[in-house]
C-alpha positions in Angstrom: -14.1 11.8 -6.9 -15.5 9.4 -5.2 -16.9 6.1 -6.6 -20.3 7.3 -5.9 -19.4 10.6 -8.1 -17.9 8.6 -10.8 -21.0 6.1 -10.9 -23.3 9.0 -11.2 -21.1 10.9 -14.2 -21.3 7.2 -15.8 -24.9 7.2 -15.6 -25.3 10.5 -16.8 -23.4 9.4 -20.3 -25.5 8.5 -23.1 -26.0 4.9 -23.5 -23.5 4.5 -26.3 -20.8 6.0 -24.2 -21.7 3.9 -21.6 -20.9 1.0 -23.5 -17.6 2.3 -24.9 -16.4 3.2 -21.2 -17.5 -0.3 -20.2 -15.5 -2.2 -23.3 -12.2 0.1 -22.3 -12.6 -0.7 -18.7 -12.7 -4.5 -19.9 -9.7 -4.0 -22.5 -7.9 -2.5 -19.7 -8.9 -5.5 -17.0 -7.8 -8.2 -19.5 -4.7 -6.5 -20.7 -3.3 -5.1 -17.4 -4.9 -7.1 -14.8 -4.4 -6.1 -11.1 -2.5 -8.4 -9.2 -2.2 -7.8 -5.4 1.2 -6.9 -4.0 2.1 -10.3 -2.1 2.4 -10.0 1.7 5.6 -10.1 3.5 5.1 -10.9 7.3 7.5 -9.5 9.8 8.4 -12.7 10.9 9.9 -13.7 7.5 11.4 -10.4 6.8 13.4 -9.9 10.3 14.0 -13.7 10.5 17.6 -12.8 10.3 17.5 -10.5 13.1 18.9 -12.1 16.4 17.7 -9.5 19.1 14.4 -9.1 20.9 12.8 -5.6 21.1 14.1 -5.1 24.9 17.3 -5.4 24.0 16.8 -3.2 21.1 15.3 -0.7 23.5 18.1 -0.8 25.6 20.8 -0.4 22.9 18.7 2.6 21.8 18.7 4.2 25.2 22.5 3.9 25.5 22.9 5.8 22.4 20.6 8.5 23.4 22.5 8.7 26.5 25.7 9.0 24.8 24.5 11.6 22.4 23.1 13.6 25.7 27.1 13.2 27.0 28.4 14.6 23.9 26.3 17.8 24.5 
């Protein structure tokens, strides 16, 4: 359901039901506030990795060569 569809359905409700829905949404928002997840940068997440992307590509190429030789 899109937001537009939701708004249309909400607006079609009688006034009293709109008030009840609004109160319920307010209740949910105050009881369970939505908190954004903390962002983790790639630099911080992989700071312990001691290799460059070129080195990684070289190692992967070597692994592929080894697998091909086994066949």
